[in-house]
C-alpha positions in Angstrom: 0.0 0.0 0.0 1.3 3.4 -0.9 2.1 5.9 1.9 0.8 9.4 1.6 2.2 12.5 3.4 -1.3 13.7 4.3 -5.0 13.3 3.6 -4.9 16.0 0.8 -2.3 13.9 -1.1 -4.6 10.9 -0.9 -7.6 12.8 -2.1 -5.7 14.4 -5.0 -4.2 11.1 -6.1 -7.6 9.5 -6.1 -9.1 12.3 -8.1 -6.2 12.1 -10.6 -6.6 8.4 -11.1 -10.4 8.0 -11.3 -12.3 10.3 -13.7 -15.7 9.0 -12.4 -14.7 9.9 -8.9 -13.4 13.3 -10.1 -16.8 14.0 -11.8 -18.7 12.9 -8.7 -16.5 15.0 -6.4 -17.1 18.1 -8.6 -20.8 17.6 -8.6 -20.9 16.9 -4.9 -18.8 19.9 -4.0 -21.2 22.2 -5.9 -24.2 20.5 -4.3 -22.7 20.8 -0.8 -21.9 24.5 -1.3 -25.4 25.2 -2.5 -26.8 23.6 0.6 -24.4 24.9 3.2 -22.9 28.1 1.7 -19.6 27.0 3.3 -17.1 28.9 1.1 -14.0 27.6 2.9 -15.0 24.0 2.2 -15.9 24.7 -1.4 -12.6 26.5 -2.0 -10.7 23.6 -0.5 -12.5 21.2 -2.8 -11.7 23.5 -5.8 -8.0 23.4 -4.8 -8.1 19.5 -4.8 -9.8 19.5 -8.2 -7.5 22.0 -9.7 -4.4 20.2 -8.4 -5.8 16.9 -9.7 -6.4 18.3 -13.1 -3.2 20.5 -13.5 -0.8 18.8 -11.1 0.2 21.7 -8.9 -0.6 25.3 -7.9 2.5 26.3 -10.0 1.0 24.8 -13.1 -2.4 26.5 -12.4 -0.6 29.8 -11.9 1.3 29.5 -15.2 -1.8 28.6 -17.2 -4.1 31.2 -15.6 -1.7 34.1 -15.2 -2.7 34.3 -11.5 0.3 34.4 -9.1 0.8 31.4 -6.9 0.5 33.6 -3.8 -2.9 34.8 -5.0 -4.1 31.3 -5.6 -2.9 30.2 -2.2 -4.7 33.2 -0.7 -7.9 32.2 -2.6 -7.8 28.5 -1.7 -7.0 29.1 2.0 -9.9 31.5 2.8 
């Protein structure tokens, strides 16, 4: 069994490796946000999704033109 540094690494690895799970996770995150209005939880989910799709905050920053620091600030609200 593979060891993970933390829970986030496990989630991101699972999202990367399973497209059906990724699609479910996206839909569930939106549904949860609509029901709870918990912005912090929603932004954390978006961070997981973005990292699963693009590999890292650095890659997201390069592709979006948004600085890494700004992305970290957004995702850590």
